[in-house]
KEKE-3310 file (N, C-alpha, C; in steps of 0.2 Angstrom, whole numbers, plus 5000, padded with zeros to 4 digits):
npx = (5123:5110:5104:5103:5093:5082:5079:5075:5063:5055:5054:5046:5033:5029:5026:5017:5007:5004:4996:4987:4979:4974:4965:4956:4951:4945:4935:4929:4940:4948:4946:4956:4968:4966:4968:4981:4988:4983:4991:5005:5005:5000:5010:5020:5017:5018:5032:5035:5032:5040:5053:5051:5053:5041:5029:5022:5003:4994:4986:4974:4985:4982:4973:4957:4954:4946:4947:4948:4952:4964:4971:4971:4979:4990:4995:4997:5008:5017:5020:5026:5037:5044:5048:5055:5066:5070:5076:5084:5101:5117:5124:5115:5109:5114:5110:5104:5088:5077:5064:5049:5043:5027:5025:5030:5042:5057:5068:5083:5088:5097:5094:5096:5096:5081:5073:5078:5072:5058:5058:5059:5050:5037:5040:5040:5028:5019:5022:5016:5003:5002:5004:4991:4983:4984:4982:4969:4963:4968:4978:4993:5000:5014:5026:5040:5057:5065:5057:5051:5063:5065:5053)
npy = (5066:5065:5077:5080:5071:5075:5087:5082:5076:5087:5094:5084:5084:5096:5098:5086:5092:5103:5096:5089:5100:5104:5094:5096:5108:5104:5094:5084:5080:5071:5054:5046:5054:5055:5041:5041:5049:5043:5032:5037:5041:5028:5020:5028:5024:5010:5010:5014:5004:4994:4999:4998:4987:4978:4968:4972:4972:4972:4982:4991:4996:5008:5016:5023:5037:5049:5067:5069:5056:5056:5068:5063:5052:5057:5066:5058:5051:5060:5064:5052:5050:5062:5061:5048:5052:5061:5053:5045:5040:5044:5031:5022:5025:5016:5003:4989:4983:4970:4964:4963:4962:4970:4960:4949:4947:4943:4956:4966:4981:4997:5008:5022:5019:5016:5028:5039:5033:5033:5048:5052:5042:5049:5060:5056:5050:5062:5069:5062:5065:5079:5078:5071:5081:5091:5085:5085:5098:5107:5119:5112:5110:5117:5109:5107:5104:5114:5126:5124:5126:5140:5145)
npz = (5059:5065:5067:5053:5050:5059:5052:5040:5044:5050:5039:5033:5041:5039:5026:5025:5034:5027:5016:5022:5028:5016:5012:5021:5019:5007:5006:4999:4990:4978:4978:4975:4977:4993:4996:4992:5002:5012:5011:5014:5028:5032:5030:5038:5051:5050:5048:5060:5069:5066:5069:5084:5085:5083:5076:5062:5060:5050:5038:5029:5015:5006:5011:5010:5019:5029:5031:5044:5050:5046:5050:5064:5061:5058:5067:5078:5071:5072:5085:5088:5081:5083:5096:5095:5087:5096:5106:5101:5100:5091:5088:5089:5077:5068:5072:5068:5062:5061:5051:5043:5027:5017:5009:5014:5016:5023:5030:5033:5039:5043:5056:5051:5038:5037:5042:5034:5023:5026:5026:5012:5005:5010:5001:4988:4987:4989:4976:4968:4972:4969:4955:4951:4956:4948:4937:4938:4935:4944:4955:4959:4977:4983:4990:4991:4998:4997:4998:5012:5019:5016:5023)
capx = (5117:5104:5102:5100:5087:5077:5078:5071:5056:5053:5050:5040:5028:5028:5024:5010:5002:5000:4992:4981:4976:4970:4962:4952:4947:4942:4933:4929:4945:4946:4948:4964:4972:4965:4972:4989:4991:4982:4997:5010:5002:5001:5019:5025:5015:5021:5039:5038:5031:5045:5058:5050:5054:5035:5026:5015:4999:4992:4981:4974:4991:4980:4966:4952:4954:4942:4952:4949:4956:4972:4974:4973:4984:4996:4996:5001:5014:5022:5023:5030:5044:5048:5050:5060:5073:5075:5077:5090:5108:5120:5126:5108:5108:5118:5108:5101:5081:5075:5058:5045:5039:5022:5024:5030:5049:5061:5073:5087:5089:5099:5088:5097:5092:5074:5071:5078:5066:5051:5056:5060:5044:5032:5041:5038:5020:5018:5024:5010:4995:5002:5002:4985:4979:4985:4976:4963:4963:4969:4986:4995:5003:5021:5029:5047:5059:5069:5051:5051:5068:5064:5050)
capy = (5064:5065:5083:5080:5067:5079:5092:5081:5075:5094:5095:5080:5085:5102:5096:5082:5096:5106:5091:5088:5107:5106:5088:5098:5113:5101:5087:5080:5078:5064:5046:5044:5058:5054:5036:5040:5054:5038:5027:5040:5040:5021:5018:5031:5019:5003:5008:5015:4999:4991:5002:4998:4979:4975:4966:4975:4966:4973:4986:4993:5000:5014:5018:5029:5041:5054:5071:5068:5051:5058:5071:5059:5048:5062:5068:5050:5049:5067:5063:5046:5051:5067:5057:5044:5055:5065:5049:5042:5043:5043:5025:5018:5024:5011:4998:4984:4982:4964:4964:4959:4966:4968:4954:4943:4944:4947:4960:4969:4988:5000:5014:5028:5019:5016:5034:5041:5030:5038:5054:5051:5040:5054:5065:5052:5049:5069:5071:5059:5070:5085:5076:5070:5087:5095:5081:5086:5105:5112:5119:5108:5111:5118:5106:5106:5105:5121:5129:5122:5129:5146:5149)
capz = (5055:5067:5065:5046:5050:5062:5049:5036:5047:5051:5032:5030:5045:5037:5019:5027:5037:5021:5011:5026:5027:5008:5011:5026:5016:5000:5008:4993:4987:4973:4981:4974:4983:4999:4997:4993:5007:5018:5012:5017:5035:5034:5031:5043:5057:5049:5051:5067:5073:5065:5073:5091:5085:5085:5070:5057:5060:5042:5038:5021:5013:5003:5014:5008:5025:5030:5034:5053:5052:5043:5056:5070:5061:5057:5075:5081:5069:5072:5090:5089:5076:5087:5104:5092:5085:5102:5112:5098:5101:5086:5088:5088:5070:5064:5074:5063:5064:5057:5049:5038:5023:5018:5004:5019:5014:5028:5028:5038:5038:5048:5059:5049:5031:5038:5043:5028:5019:5028:5023:5006:5004:5009:4996:4982:4985:4989:4970:4965:4975:4965:4948:4951:4956:4941:4931:4939:4934:4950:4955:4967:4982:4984:4995:4990:5004:4997:5000:5018:5021:5015:5027)
cpx = (5112:5100:5098:5093:5081:5074:5072:5065:5053:5049:5045:5034:5026:5024:5015:5005:4998:4994:4986:4976:4971:4965:4956:4947:4943:4939:4931:4933:4944:4949:4955:4970:4972:4969:4979:4992:4990:4989:5003:5010:5002:5008:5022:5024:5019:5030:5040:5036:5037:5053:5059:5051:5047:5033:5021:5008:4993:4986:4981:4982:4989:4973:4961:4949:4950:4948:4954:4953:4963:4975:4974:4979:4992:4998:4999:5008:5020:5025:5026:5036:5048:5051:5056:5066:5075:5078:5085:5096:5112:5121:5119:5106:5110:5114:5104:5093:5080:5068:5053:5041:5032:5020:5026:5038:5053:5068:5076:5090:5093:5094:5089:5093:5084:5072:5073:5074:5060:5051:5055:5053:5038:5033:5038:5030:5017:5018:5018:5003:4997:5002:4994:4980:4979:4980:4971:4960:4963:4977:4988:4999:5011:5025:5037:5051:5062:5061:5050:5057:5067:5059:5054)
cpy = (5066:5072:5083:5077:5072:5084:5090:5078:5081:5095:5091:5082:5092:5100:5091:5087:5101:5103:5090:5094:5106:5100:5092:5104:5111:5093:5081:5079:5070:5058:5045:5048:5058:5046:5037:5044:5047:5034:5031:5039:5033:5020:5021:5025:5013:5002:5010:5008:4995:4992:5001:4990:4975:4973:4970:4970:4966:4977:4987:4998:5007:5015:5023:5033:5048:5061:5070:5061:5051:5062:5067:5055:5052:5065:5062:5050:5055:5066:5057:5048:5057:5065:5053:5047:5059:5060:5045:5045:5041:5036:5022:5020:5019:5003:4994:4981:4976:4965:4962:4963:4965:4962:4948:4941:4948:4951:4963:4976:4992:5007:5018:5028:5019:5023:5038:5039:5032:5043:5055:5048:5045:5059:5063:5054:5058:5072:5067:5062:5075:5083:5075:5077:5090:5091:5082:5093:5109:5113:5115:5111:5113:5115:5104:5109:5112:5127:5128:5126:5137:5151:5148)
cpz = (5059:5067:5058:5047:5054:5057:5043:5038:5048:5045:5031:5035:5041:5031:5021:5029:5030:5016:5017:5027:5022:5008:5017:5023:5009:5003:5002:4987:4984:4978:4981:4979:4990:5001:4997:4999:5012:5017:5016:5025:5036:5034:5036:5049:5055:5050:5058:5072:5071:5068:5081:5091:5087:5076:5069:5059:5053:5043:5029:5021:5009:5004:5012:5014:5024:5032:5042:5055:5050:5049:5061:5069:5061:5063:5078:5078:5070:5078:5092:5087:5080:5094:5101:5091:5092:5106:5109:5099:5095:5086:5087:5079:5067:5067:5068:5065:5058:5055:5043:5033:5022:5013:5007:5017:5019:5026:5035:5037:5045:5049:5055:5041:5032:5038:5038:5023:5019:5024:5015:5004:5003:5003:4989:4981:4986:4981:4967:4965:4969:4957:4947:4952:4951:4935:4933:4939:4940:4951:4961:4971:4980:4991:4995:4996:5003:5000:5008:5021:5021:5020:5034)
residu = (MET:LYS:GLU:HIS:LEU:LYS:LYS:LEU:PHE:GLU:TYR:ASN:PHE:TRP:ALA:ASN:ALA:MET:VAL:LEU:GLU:SER:LEU:ARG:LYS:THR:PRO:LYS:THR:GLU:GLU:ARG:ILE:ARG:LYS:ILE:PHE:GLY:HIS:ILE:LEU:VAL:ALA:GLU:GLU:ILE:TRP:MET:ILE:ARG:LEU:GLN:GLY:GLN:LYS:TRP:SER:GLY:LYS:GLU:LEU:PHE:PRO:ASN:LEU:THR:PRO:GLN:GLU:CYS:LEU:GLU:LEU:PHE:GLU:LYS:SER:LYS:THR:LYS:TYR:GLU:ALA:TYR:LEU:SER:ALA:LEU:GLU:ASP:GLU:GLY:LEU:SER:ARG:VAL:VAL:SER:TYR:THR:SER:THR:GLU:GLY:ILE:GLY:TYR:ARG:SER:ALA:VAL:SER:GLU:ILE:LEU:PHE:HIS:VAL:ALA:ILE:HIS:GLY:GLY:TYR:HIS:ARG:GLY:GLN:ILE:ALA:SER:GLU:THR:ARG:ASP:ASN:GLY:ARG:GLU:PRO:LEU:LYS:THR:ASP:PHE:VAL:ILE:PHE:THR:ARG:GLU)
# end
């Protein structure tokens, strides 16, 4: 399972890098798109904090970040997840993490479930970015997993 998760995160980083490059090329991108992408990056940060057994101290969940702020958050997230996945042993996938949701509700989830969620969460919101892009008269990025595997 660890190898599948590594592949999913490679895809997630690839797709996020594509969105980031698009934001850098078109810095006047609509605020909603910047906020959705900011949310992807902040959520990845939140989940890493939880995986490390720390408490999230609360930030804007849909921040309107500049391309430079996105780049910094992206690079930080990529480095942390790559290191986490490299150090993770198979038995660590079933370890249960206790955390508090952004609504203040306590939950417990296995590491594997959290990691799958992080990867899927990014895909969900990149779909929103694609819809928003098309609604604004532009062709959206093609960030499907199968396109990643073809490259």
